[in-house]
C-alpha positions as CSV (number, residue, x, y, z in Angstrom):
1,M,0.0,0.0,-0.1
2,A,2.9,2.3,0.9
3,D,4.6,1.5,-2.4
4,D,1.6,2.5,-4.4
5,R,1.3,5.9,-2.6
6,Q,5.1,6.4,-3.3
7,N,4.6,5.6,-7.0
8,H,1.6,8.0,-7.3
9,D,3.5,10.7,-5.5
10,L,6.5,10.2,-7.8
11,D,4.3,10.2,-10.9
12,R,2.6,13.5,-9.7
13,R,6.0,15.1,-8.9
14,I,7.3,14.2,-12.3
15,A,4.2,15.5,-14.1
16,D,4.6,18.8,-11.9
17,A,8.2,19.0,-13.0
18,K,7.6,18.6,-16.6
19,A,4.7,21.2,-16.5
20,A,7.0,23.7,-14.7
21,E,9.8,23.0,-17.4
22,L,7.4,23.6,-20.3
23,A,6.2,26.9,-18.6
24,R,9.7,28.0,-17.9
25,S,11.1,27.2,-21.5
26,G,8.0,28.6,-23.2
27,A,7.7,25.5,-25.2
28,V,4.2,24.8,-26.6
29,A,2.7,21.5,-25.4
30,P,1.3,19.3,-28.1
31,P,-2.3,19.8,-29.0
32,A,-4.9,17.9,-27.1
33,K,-6.8,15.0,-28.7
34,G,-9.9,17.2,-28.9
35,Y,-8.0,19.5,-31.3
36,A,-7.2,16.4,-33.6
37,Q,-10.9,15.4,-33.3
38,G,-11.9,18.7,-34.6
39,S,-9.6,18.6,-37.4
40,R,-10.9,15.1,-38.4
41,V,-14.6,16.4,-38.3
42,L,-13.5,19.4,-40.5
43,A,-11.9,17.0,-43.0
44,E,-14.9,14.9,-43.1
45,L,-17.2,18.0,-43.7
46,I,-15.0,19.3,-46.5
47,G,-13.5,16.1,-48.0
48,A,-16.6,13.9,-48.4
49,P,-18.8,16.3,-50.4
50,I,-16.0,17.5,-52.5
51,G,-14.8,14.0,-53.3
52,G,-18.5,12.8,-53.9
53,G,-19.1,15.9,-56.1
54,V,-16.0,15.3,-58.2
55,L,-16.6,11.6,-58.8
56,G,-20.3,12.4,-59.5
57,W,-19.4,15.0,-62.0
58,A,-16.8,12.7,-63.6
59,L,-19.4,10.0,-64.0
60,D,-22.0,12.5,-65.3
61,H,-19.5,13.8,-67.8
62,W,-18.5,10.2,-69.0
63,L,-22.0,8.6,-69.2
64,G,-23.8,11.9,-70.1
65,T,-26.3,11.6,-67.4
66,S,-26.0,15.1,-65.9
67,P,-26.7,16.0,-63.0
68,W,-28.1,12.8,-61.6
69,F,-24.7,11.0,-60.5
70,L,-23.5,14.4,-59.0
71,L,-26.6,14.8,-56.9
72,I,-26.8,11.2,-55.7
73,L,-23.0,11.0,-54.9
74,V,-22.9,14.5,-53.0
75,A,-26.0,13.4,-50.9
76,L,-24.5,10.0,-50.3
77,A,-21.1,11.8,-49.3
78,F,-22.9,14.0,-46.7
79,V,-24.6,11.0,-45.2
80,V,-21.2,9.1,-45.0
81,A,-19.6,12.3,-43.5
82,F,-22.2,12.7,-40.8
83,R,-22.0,8.9,-40.0
84,N,-18.3,9.2,-39.5
85,I,-18.6,12.4,-37.5
86,L,-20.8,10.5,-35.1
87,R,-18.3,7.9,-34.8
88,I,-15.6,10.5,-34.1
89,S,-17.8,12.1,-31.5
90,K,-18.2,9.0,-29.6
91,E,-14.4,8.8,-28.9
92,R,-13.2,10.1,-25.6
93,A,-11.4,13.5,-26.0
94,E,-9.0,13.3,-23.1
């Protein structure tokens, strides 16, 4: 029991020392996981519709079915993007 307390105390002291060193040196701590999750959400919201639009436009141009593939693939891309965003939002953001 005492050994666990000593390990916990040592871990806390090490974390405090690291934080103090970062503050003293002015070094920037790495961004939190929440920042990375936000970037992933933004990439989904931008990338999926653009990818669906480009692919739909190319298929319409190739098959001469304008604008049906474009509309269908953009709508499908939004659905997939929001499904992925829901998955991302269920992750813990420590």
